[in-house]
Residue frames as a rotation matrix with the C-alpha (Angstrom) as fourth column:
MET 1
-0.076 0.988 0.135 18.17
0.956 0.033 0.292 7.99
0.284 0.151 -0.947 -16.12
ARG 2
-0.915 -0.208 0.345 17.22
0.153 -0.972 -0.178 11.65
0.372 -0.110 0.922 -16.14
ARG 3
-0.554 0.792 0.254 13.48
-0.780 -0.389 -0.490 11.29
-0.289 -0.470 0.834 -15.60
VAL 4
-0.811 0.461 0.359 10.57
0.481 0.876 -0.039 8.89
-0.333 0.141 -0.932 -15.65
VAL 5
-0.667 0.677 -0.311 7.61
-0.744 -0.626 0.231 9.73
-0.039 0.386 0.922 -17.84
ALA 6
-0.882 0.438 0.174 4.36
0.401 0.892 -0.210 7.82
-0.247 -0.115 -0.962 -17.32
GLU 7
-0.661 0.751 0.010 0.74
-0.627 -0.559 0.542 8.01
0.412 0.352 0.840 -18.28
PRO 8
-0.944 0.331 -0.018 -1.29
0.275 0.753 -0.597 6.19
-0.184 -0.569 -0.802 -15.61
ASP 9
-0.299 0.932 0.207 -5.03
0.673 0.053 0.738 5.86
0.676 0.360 -0.643 -16.06
GLU 10
-0.521 0.136 0.843 -6.76
-0.349 -0.935 -0.064 8.89
0.779 -0.327 0.534 -14.60
ARG 11
0.580 0.813 0.049 -8.94
-0.436 0.259 0.862 6.61
0.688 -0.522 0.504 -12.45
ASN 12
0.318 -0.559 -0.766 -5.85
0.669 0.705 -0.236 5.12
0.672 -0.438 0.597 -10.77
VAL 13
0.764 0.103 0.637 -5.98
-0.245 -0.867 0.433 7.55
0.597 -0.487 -0.637 -7.86
ALA 14
0.888 -0.459 0.023 -3.62
0.170 0.375 0.911 5.48
-0.427 -0.806 0.411 -5.69
MET 15
0.195 -0.852 0.485 -0.86
0.977 0.212 -0.021 5.63
-0.085 0.478 0.874 -8.31
LEU 16
0.259 -0.051 0.965 -1.35
0.398 -0.904 -0.154 9.34
0.880 0.424 -0.214 -8.91
ARG 17
0.943 0.099 0.317 -1.24
-0.242 -0.449 0.860 9.98
0.228 -0.888 -0.400 -5.16
ARG 18
0.677 -0.734 0.060 1.94
0.514 0.529 0.675 7.90
-0.528 -0.426 0.735 -4.77
MET 19
0.078 -0.649 0.756 3.64
0.942 -0.201 -0.270 9.68
0.327 0.733 0.596 -7.67
ALA 20
0.525 0.164 0.835 2.68
0.028 -0.984 0.176 13.08
0.851 -0.069 -0.521 -6.24
GLN 21
0.978 -0.185 0.093 4.09
-0.094 0.004 0.996 12.06
-0.185 -0.983 -0.014 -2.84
ALA 22
0.390 -0.877 0.282 7.33
0.831 0.467 0.301 11.08
-0.396 0.117 0.911 -4.59
GLY 23
-0.130 -0.437 -0.890 7.56
0.101 -0.899 0.427 14.57
-0.986 -0.034 0.161 -6.04
ALA 24
-0.590 -0.042 0.806 6.31
0.777 0.241 0.582 13.91
-0.219 0.970 -0.110 -9.56
ASP 25
-0.754 0.407 -0.516 4.68
-0.467 -0.884 -0.014 16.63
-0.462 0.231 0.856 -11.61
ILE 26
-0.346 0.748 0.566 1.13
0.670 0.620 -0.410 15.56
-0.658 0.238 -0.715 -12.43
GLY 27
-0.950 -0.148 -0.274 0.25
-0.081 -0.732 0.677 17.12
-0.301 0.665 0.683 -15.75
GLU 28
-0.361 0.845 -0.395 -2.72
-0.902 -0.424 -0.081 17.50
-0.236 0.327 0.915 -17.97
ARG 29
0.211 0.548 0.809 -5.23
-0.136 0.836 -0.531 14.88
-0.968 0.002 0.251 -18.97
ILE 30
-0.500 -0.367 -0.784 -4.32
-0.834 -0.040 0.551 13.09
-0.234 0.929 -0.286 -22.20
ARG 31
0.710 0.696 0.104 -5.96
-0.604 0.679 -0.418 10.41
-0.362 0.234 0.902 -24.31
VAL 32
-0.509 -0.856 -0.085 -3.79
-0.822 0.455 0.344 7.30
-0.256 0.245 -0.935 -24.74
HIS 33
-0.945 0.192 -0.264 -5.32
0.016 0.835 0.550 4.61
0.326 0.516 -0.792 -26.94
ASP 34
-0.128 0.976 -0.177 -8.49
0.322 0.210 0.923 3.64
0.938 0.061 -0.341 -25.06
LYS 35
0.178 0.177 -0.968 -7.92
0.982 0.031 0.186 5.41
0.063 -0.984 -0.168 -21.73
ASP 36
0.717 -0.030 0.697 -7.94
-0.070 -0.997 0.029 8.87
0.694 -0.069 -0.717 -20.25
ALA 37
0.300 -0.732 -0.611 -4.60
0.906 0.419 -0.058 9.30
0.299 -0.536 0.789 -18.55
ARG 38
0.964 -0.169 -0.207 -2.53
-0.068 -0.904 0.421 11.90
-0.259 -0.392 -0.883 -16.76
TYR 39
0.508 -0.857 0.085 0.88
0.159 -0.004 -0.987 12.95
0.847 0.515 0.134 -17.99
VAL 40
0.981 -0.195 0.001 3.31
-0.011 -0.051 0.999 12.35
-0.194 -0.980 -0.052 -15.10
VAL 41
0.429 -0.903 0.036 7.01
0.014 -0.034 -0.999 13.31
0.903 0.429 -0.002 -14.94
LEU 42
0.967 -0.246 -0.061 9.35
0.083 0.083 0.993 12.31
-0.240 -0.966 0.100 -12.11
ASP 43
0.590 -0.806 -0.047 12.86
-0.504 -0.322 -0.802 13.70
0.631 0.497 -0.596 -12.39
ARG 44
0.103 -0.651 -0.752 15.94
0.305 0.740 -0.599 11.97
0.947 -0.168 0.275 -11.03
ALA 45
-0.783 -0.432 0.448 16.40
-0.228 -0.471 -0.852 14.25
0.579 -0.769 0.270 -8.01
ALA 46
-0.033 0.862 0.505 12.79
-0.982 -0.123 0.145 13.73
0.187 -0.491 0.851 -6.87
PHE 47
0.638 0.219 -0.738 13.14
-0.251 0.966 0.070 9.98
0.728 0.141 0.671 -7.39
GLU 48
-0.289 -0.853 -0.434 16.30
0.284 0.357 -0.890 9.84
0.914 -0.380 0.140 -5.27
ARG 49
-0.698 0.119 0.706 14.66
-0.639 -0.548 -0.540 11.85
0.322 -0.828 0.459 -2.46
ALA 50
0.384 0.921 0.070 11.65
-0.887 0.347 0.305 9.53
0.256 -0.179 0.950 -2.48
GLU 51
0.437 -0.306 -0.846 13.89
0.031 0.945 -0.326 6.46
0.899 0.117 0.422 -2.51
ALA 52
-0.677 -0.729 0.103 15.86
-0.023 -0.119 -0.993 7.76
0.736 -0.674 0.064 0.47
ARG 53
-0.338 0.644 0.687 12.62
-0.932 -0.329 -0.151 8.36
0.129 -0.691 0.711 2.42
CYS 54
0.622 0.593 -0.511 11.46
-0.574 0.789 0.217 4.84
0.532 0.159 0.832 1.59
TRP 55
0.055 -0.691 -0.720 14.68
0.261 0.706 -0.658 3.22
0.964 -0.152 0.219 2.86
ARG 56
-0.766 -0.319 0.558 14.69
-0.397 -0.448 -0.801 5.33
0.505 -0.835 0.217 6.04
ARG 57
0.139 0.897 0.419 11.18
-0.983 0.073 0.171 4.11
0.123 -0.435 0.892 6.87
ARG 58
0.696 0.138 -0.705 12.10
-0.245 0.968 -0.053 0.52
0.676 0.209 0.707 6.13
TRP 59
-0.234 -0.921 -0.312 15.31
0.122 0.290 -0.949 0.59
0.964 -0.261 0.045 8.18
ARG 60
-0.200 0.228 0.953 13.39
-0.904 -0.417 -0.089 1.42
0.377 -0.880 0.290 11.32
GLY 61
0.849 0.486 -0.206 12.74
-0.408 0.852 0.328 -2.33
0.334 -0.194 0.922 11.46
SER 62
0.753 -0.570 0.329 15.22
0.016 0.516 0.856 -4.95
-0.658 -0.639 0.398 12.56
GLU 63
-0.101 -0.920 -0.378 18.73
-0.631 -0.234 0.739 -5.25
-0.769 0.314 -0.557 11.19
THR 64
-0.666 -0.185 0.723 17.79
0.269 0.844 0.464 -8.34
-0.696 0.504 -0.512 9.18
ASP 65
0.480 0.867 0.133 15.07
0.527 -0.164 -0.834 -6.35
-0.701 0.470 -0.535 7.35
ARG 66
0.359 -0.421 -0.833 17.80
-0.573 -0.804 0.160 -4.34
-0.737 0.420 -0.530 5.63
PRO 67
0.944 -0.077 -0.321 19.08
-0.249 0.474 -0.845 -5.43
0.217 0.877 0.428 2.23
ALA 68
0.727 -0.680 -0.095 22.30
0.668 0.667 0.331 -7.45
-0.161 -0.304 0.939 2.33
HIS 69
0.072 -0.767 0.637 24.38
0.717 -0.405 -0.568 -4.70
0.694 0.498 0.521 0.72
SER 70
0.372 0.091 0.924 23.51
-0.372 -0.897 0.238 -2.32
0.850 -0.432 -0.300 3.58
ARG 71
0.961 -0.005 0.277 24.70
-0.257 0.362 0.896 -4.86
-0.104 -0.932 0.347 6.18
ALA 72
0.609 -0.777 -0.159 28.12
0.334 0.433 -0.837 -5.40
0.719 0.457 0.523 4.62
GLY 73
-0.360 -0.898 0.253 30.86
0.022 -0.279 -0.960 -5.44
0.933 -0.340 0.120 7.21
ARG 74
-0.232 0.347 0.909 28.48
-0.939 -0.323 -0.117 -5.82
0.253 -0.881 0.400 10.16
ALA 75
-0.995 -0.013 -0.103 27.89
0.021 0.945 -0.328 -8.86
0.101 -0.328 -0.939 12.32
VAL 76
-0.242 0.970 0.020 24.28
-0.799 -0.211 0.563 -9.92
0.551 0.121 0.826 12.08
SER 77
-0.793 0.038 0.608 22.76
-0.448 0.639 -0.625 -12.00
-0.412 -0.768 -0.490 14.86
ARG 78
-0.371 0.677 -0.635 20.55
-0.636 0.313 0.705 -14.71
0.677 0.666 0.314 13.48
GLY 79
0.515 0.528 0.675 19.93
-0.855 0.370 0.363 -16.47
-0.058 -0.764 0.642 16.77
GLY 80
0.857 -0.142 -0.495 21.10
-0.017 0.953 -0.302 -19.99
0.515 0.268 0.814 17.49
GLY 81
0.925 -0.282 0.254 23.94
-0.352 -0.389 0.851 -18.72
-0.141 -0.877 -0.459 19.68
ARG 82
0.568 -0.822 0.043 27.43
0.823 0.567 -0.025 -19.53
-0.004 0.050 0.999 18.35
């Protein structure tokens, strides 16, 4: 994947805000079928930076909140005491 191109409805402020926070370029207003949309482009580098920020925030939780592939090779306490 080199980039993601989307055209969210212009009224979807939450999505536009999230895409901008991820580093997407929010472009001009366009007409798509029956909606006014914004042309949005998120390149791979921006996506990877946003993904890394997301995982860092999530990993501040407990060890068991991490995905299984990130716990590989580590002992995980699940309680129950053996």
